[in-house]
N, C-alpha and C positions, 0 to 999 in steps of 0.2 A: 576479635570476634564481632560479627554483626550483632546489633541489638535491635529488638523490635519493641517500640513503645506503642502499646495498644490504644493510647489516646491519639496516636498519629495514624494517618491512612496508609502509610507505606513503611517498608523496612528502611532504616537509616544506618549509617556507618560513621564511625569516627575516623577522620582522615587528617593528614598533616596540613595545617592551615597555610604554612609557608609555601608548600607545593601547589595547593589548590587555589590560593588567592588570585593568581594571575588569570585563572579561568573565569572566576566570578567577576573580576574587574573587566575582563573583555566583554562579557555579556552586558554588564551594567553600562559601560561606556558606549557600546554599540547601540543600545536602546536609547540612551540619552541623545546620541548623535542623530537619531531618527525622530527626535522631538518628543520622546516619551518622558513621563515623570515617574520616578520610582516611588512605590508605595511601601514595599517591604522587601528585605533581602535577608535570607538565613545566614548564620555564621559560616565562615570559611572552613571551619573544622568539622562540619557535618555534611555528609553527602547522602542523597543527591541534593543539589541546591534548589531552594525555593525562592522564586522572585515573583513579585506582582508589580504591575505598573499601569499607568494611564496612557493610552495612545493619544496621538495628536487630535483624533476625532472624538475623544472623550470616552472610549470604551475601556473598561477594566479587564485586564488579562493576567492570568497567573501561569507560570511555567514551573514544572518539575524537571530539572536538567541533570541527567546522568552524563556529566561532562568529564572528559579525560584529556590529557596532554597529547597533542599530535606533534611528531617530529620526524626527522629523516636521519637519525643517528645510525651510523654504519653498524651493521649486525652481521656476524659470521654466517656464511652460507645463505645470505639473503641478497637480492638484487641491489645494486648501488643506486638505482633510481627510485627506490621504494620509500614511501612515507607510511606511517602507521600510528595508531593509538591503541594502547593496551587497556583492556576493560578489566579493572581490578579494584575491588574495595576489600579491605580486611585481609584475611588469610586465604590461601589457596585450599579451600575445604572440599572442592569437588562437588559441592551441592548446587542445585539449581536456584537461581534468584530471579524474581519477577520484576520487570519494569512496570511500575505502577501506572495505571490509567484512571483518571478521575471519572467515576460513573455518572457524575452530574455534568461533565463537560465544561467545568469552570476553569480547570487547569489543563494546560497543554503539556504533554510529555515529550521531552527531547532526549535523544541518545546521540551524542556527538563527540568528536575530537576537535580540540581547539589548538591552533598554533599562535600563541600571543605575539611572538616576535614577527612572524610574517603576516599577522592580522587576517587570518582566514579560519574557517571552520569547515568540517565535513560531518554531515549528519547521516546516520543509518536509521532504518525503519525500526522504531521501538516495539511495534506489534510483532513483526516478523521475528525479531531477535529475542523475544521473551517467551519462556524463561531462558536464562543464559548461565553459563558457568564462568567463574573467575579462575584463572586469568586466560583470556583469549585476546586476540588482536585483530584489528581491521586495517588491512593494507590497501594502499592506493598509489598510483604511479606519479612520477614527476610531471608527466604530460597532463594529468588531470589537475595538478596544482597550477601548472602554467595556464590552463583554461580558466581556472577560478580567478587567478590574479589578473588575467587579461580582461575577462568579461564581467567579473564580479559575481556571476551566478552560473552554476554548471551542474547538470545531472547526468549520470552515466551508470552503466551496469558494472558492478564490481567484478574484477577479473576472478575467475575460478582457478584454483591452483592445479586442478587435474582436468584432463579432457572430459572425463565422465564424472563430474563432481556429484557427491551425495547431498550437497547443500543446495537449497533453492536459489534461484536467481535473485539477486538483491540490487536495488537501485540506491545509490548514494547521491546525496545532494550537497554541494559545497558552495560557499559564498564568502565574500569579504565582509568586513565589519559593518559596512553601510547597508548590507542586505540581511542583517541578522533578524530584524523585525519581519521582513518578508519570509524568512525561514520559519519563524514561529507561526505565522499565519498559514504557511504552506502545510506544516505538520498538523495544524488544526483541521485544515481542509482534507488532507490525504489520509487521516487516521483510518487504518483498517483496509485501505484500498489494495487490490491486487497490484503486483509490481508494474505491469504494463500501464495501468491507469495512474499509478503513482508517478511514473515518469512523465506521462501526458500532463498531469496536473502541474508538475514542476516546470514543464516547458510553457504551459499556459500562464502560470503566475510570473514567469520571467518576462513576459511581454507586457504585463500590467505595471502600472506605477502606483505609488501610494496616492489614494484618493480616486482611483479608477480601476475598473475591471474586477478581478478576484479579490483585491485587497482594498476595496472601496469602503468608505464609511457606510455602514448598513443604512439602507433607506428605511424610513418610518412606515410601518404598515398601517394603513388607515382603513377602517371599515365604516367610516361615516357616510360615504357616498351611497345613495340609494341604489338598490338593484334595479336594473332596467329590463330584466327578463322575467318571465313568468315563473313562479315557484314550482309549477308542475314540470318545468324543464330543467330544474336544478338537479345536479348529481346528489346522490344520497350523502356523500361526505360534505358537500356544500351546505346542505340542510343541517347535518349533525354539528358541524363546526361553526355554522352561522358566518361563514366567510365565502367570498367569491372564489372562483377557480384561480384568478390571478393572485389573490392573496395567499392561497394555499401553495401555489408554485413559488411565491416569494419566500414563504416560510421554509420550504425545502432548500432553496438556494442559500438561505442564511444559516442553515443548520448542517454543518459538515457531516456529522454522523448520519443524519437522516438522508442527506444527498448521497453519501456512499452506499447506504443500504438500497436506496432507490436505483442507483446506477447498476448494481448487480441484478436487480429484478428487471430492469429495462432490457438488458441483453437477453434474458430468458423470455421476456414478453415478445421481443422482436422475433426470436426463433419460433416461438409458439405460433405467431401470426404467419410466418413463412410456411410452417408445417401445415397449418389448417387450410392454407390457400392451395395446397397441392391437390391435383385431381385424383391422384392415386391413394390419397389418405382418407380413411373413413372417419377416424376420430383421434383426438389428441388429449391425453389426460395428464395434467400437471401433478407431479408427485412431490408434495411438500413435506418431506421428512428428512432429517439429518442422516447422512451416510447412504442415501438412496439416489438413483439417477433422477434427472430433472423431469423427464417425460416418458410416458408409455404411449406408443403410437400404433394404431391398428391400420393396416393397409387393406385396400379393397380386394386385392388378389393375393395377399400374403398367406403363408402357412402359420405364422405365429406373430405375436406382438413384438415390437422393437423398442428396446430401452435406449434412451438417448441422453447423453450428458453434454452440457454446455460449458465451455471453458474459454477464457479470454486470452488472447495472444499478448506477447510482450511488445513494447514500443519499438525496439530496434529490430531490423531485419538481419539475416545472415549475409555473408559476403557476396552471395549470389542474388540477393534481393528477395529472398523468401521470408515470409513471416515465421516467427518462432513461438513455441509454446512451452512453458515450464509446467510439465504435466506430472505434478506430484502433490501430495499433501504436505502441509507446512511442517508437521511433526509426526514422528513415528510413535507407536505404542511402546511402552516400557519393555525392554528386552527383545524387541522384534524390529530391527531397523528396516526390514523389507516391507513392513506394513505401511511405510510412507508411500509406496508405489501402488499403482492401480493394477487390477487384474482384468483381463479381457472378459472374465465371467461376470463382472459387476455391471456392465452395460454393453450393448451391441454396437452403438455408433457414437463416435465423438464428434461434436460439432464445435468448430473453432470460431469464435466471434472475432472479427478482424477490426473492431472499432478502434482499439488503442493504437493500431498500426496505420489504419487508413482514414479514420474519422467517420467511416460509414458503418452502419449496422448490417454488414454482410457476413456470410458464413461459408466455411468450407468444411467438408465432412469426410469421414473415413470409417470403415468397419474396424472395430478393435481387433478382430481376428486376423487382420492384415497388417497390423502395426508391429514394429520391431520389438523383440523381447528384451528385457533387461539382462545385461551381461552377467550379473552375479546373483540376482534374486529370481529363482526358478518360479515360473508361472506368473511373473509380473511384466509390465510393459515398460519400455525405455522411457525415461522421463524427459529427455531432451528431444523435443519433437520439432521437425521442420515442416512447414506447410508448403510442400513442393508440388510438382505437376501431377503426382499420383493422387492428390486430394481432389475430391469432386466438389464443384460448386452447384451441381445438379443434385439437390438434396433428395429428390424423388428416386433417382437411380440408386443411391446408397441405401436408402430405406428399403427399397424393393429387394435389393440383393441380400440385405440382412434379414429380411422376413422369410426367406426361402429355406 
């Protein structure tokens, strides 16, 4: 049975130390190979593992690792080229268990499978997968393992078992032992990101090396230099924080959770600017409320206001080169699996932000009344969306049609 020590910040489990020790040894050895000095390691008979270490550039980092054994053991009725790791602690109680996240951002949460013999790991998104039930498994193909062992670092969309899966699209990230520190820094950077941007961050961090780019030693922020512009021209935040705009941007770049939050608002801000610039638009109101659309748009010649929702596309295109959108809520309400999907009555226009796919803050839009219905949930929209030729890049035309 799981035990919860209320002096500890997360649920812990007693596990077989002989089975789990190779996983802990893999992480410790990988960090040491990257030049890290270990500060503390929790015992092998307690899960999740807690490790803290000093990086080569002098930063202290802690990790809480929900780590499981990955292997390719032959299983009845499963593909021969399949690898997997089973997510299980304690007994199969059917209850939901949360992957803990440090509210202070001092610890990085990892959710991963480790193959100690082949010396690679595969990480899943701990935010997307929390809460979870025990026992579930995460499967991946031999072709993905080949990419990991060949390149050292690899990110991909996990295969869905069904053509119309009820599970959200998920990005897995794998690496060899020498890239484990990179993986820790990646999870710190990508925490809470949508899956399209999670894959984009994984690809960006793959191009950086230790000491450069996304995994650089943080630069020291200095406010000693005198301001060279008039106080009257300062932004209100510059006056409030007593920092220049460059220093504020540097703070955002160094704080992954802050950067993640800003990136989501940036997409909406770009869309708002596009909408406000349209000649046919009279006004754009930002709706800042949970569970509500992002914008209320009044057209100059429309019969009614138009409610607009902004969503980000995935990183990978379909086989015909079209951007894709995972158009669903992460979780459903208890007892109502269809609540995961959107209804066309919730908003009139869906605007797809193409940044994760193209690198540009461009948008394609479509009326929700014209989108495909979900095959099993009446009154809901299909969650696997392809941004094909029927989608409009002329936002004004879509808004005008929706306002009539």
